[in-house]
C-alpha positions as CSV (number, residue, x, y, z in Angstrom):
1,M,0.0,0.0,0.0
2,L,2.8,2.4,0.9
3,G,4.5,1.7,-2.4
4,F,1.3,2.5,-4.3
5,L,0.9,5.8,-2.5
6,A,4.6,6.6,-3.2
7,L,4.0,5.9,-6.9
8,I,1.0,8.2,-7.0
9,A,2.9,11.0,-5.3
10,Y,5.9,10.6,-7.6
11,S,3.6,10.6,-10.7
12,T,1.8,13.7,-9.5
13,L,5.0,15.7,-8.6
14,N,7.0,14.6,-11.7
15,G,4.2,14.6,-14.3
16,P,3.5,17.1,-17.1
17,R,4.2,20.6,-16.1
18,Y,3.3,22.4,-19.3
19,R,-0.3,22.7,-20.6
20,V,-0.9,24.5,-23.9
21,E,-3.6,25.0,-26.5
22,V,-2.2,24.9,-30.0
23,C,-4.3,26.0,-33.0
24,M,-3.3,25.0,-36.6
25,A,-4.6,26.1,-39.9
26,Y,-4.0,24.1,-43.1
27,Q,-5.6,24.2,-46.5
28,G,-8.7,26.2,-45.3
29,R,-9.3,24.0,-42.3
30,S,-8.3,24.6,-38.7
31,A,-8.2,22.8,-35.4
32,C,-7.1,23.5,-31.8
33,R,-5.8,20.9,-29.4
34,T,-4.9,21.1,-25.7
35,V,-2.1,18.9,-24.5
36,K,0.2,18.4,-21.4
37,A,3.9,17.7,-21.5
38,K,7.1,17.9,-19.5
39,S,8.7,20.6,-21.7
40,E,7.6,23.6,-23.7
41,Q,8.9,22.0,-26.9
42,A,7.2,18.7,-26.3
43,A,3.9,20.5,-25.5
44,I,4.0,22.6,-28.7
45,R,5.0,19.6,-30.8
46,S,2.3,17.4,-29.4
47,G,-0.4,20.1,-29.8
48,T,0.7,20.7,-33.4
49,E,0.7,17.0,-34.3
50,N,-2.7,16.4,-32.7
51,A,-4.3,19.4,-34.4
52,C,-2.7,18.5,-37.8
53,A,-4.0,14.9,-37.5
54,D,-7.5,16.2,-37.6
55,I,-7.2,18.7,-40.5
56,S,-4.8,16.9,-42.9
57,S,-5.0,13.6,-44.8
58,G,-2.1,11.4,-45.7
59,V,1.5,11.5,-44.6
60,T,2.6,14.3,-47.0
61,D,-0.2,16.6,-45.9
62,T,0.4,15.9,-42.3
63,M,4.1,16.6,-42.6
64,R,3.4,19.9,-44.3
65,C,0.9,20.9,-41.7
66,V,3.2,20.0,-38.8
67,E,6.0,22.1,-40.4
68,S,3.8,25.2,-40.7
69,Q,3.6,27.8,-38.1
70,P,0.8,27.5,-35.4
71,Q,-2.1,29.8,-35.9
72,S,-1.9,30.4,-32.1
73,I,-0.3,29.1,-29.0
74,K,-2.0,29.7,-25.6
75,W,-0.2,28.6,-22.5
76,L,-2.7,27.4,-19.9
77,S,0.0,26.4,-17.3
78,R,3.7,26.4,-17.2
79,P,6.3,26.9,-14.5
80,A,7.5,30.4,-13.7
81,Q,10.6,31.4,-15.6
82,K,13.6,32.0,-13.4
C-alpha cells in the first residue's frame, strides 16, 4: 500500500508541467488541441501534431501541416521562468 501511494505521489509531482492549446490552420481547415507535456517544446510539438492529424490527410499533408507555423499558442499552465 505504501509503495502504491509513493508511486501516485511521484507521478503527481513529476508529471507534465506544461499545458498548452495549439491552433493550426492548413488548406482552409483549422483545429485546436490542448495537451500536457514535461517541456515547452514537447507540448507545442504534441499540440501541433494532434491538431494537424484532424485537418490533414495522408503522410505528406500531415508533414506539411506540422512544419507550418501554429495559428496560435495559448499557455494554460507552465512553471514560472527563473
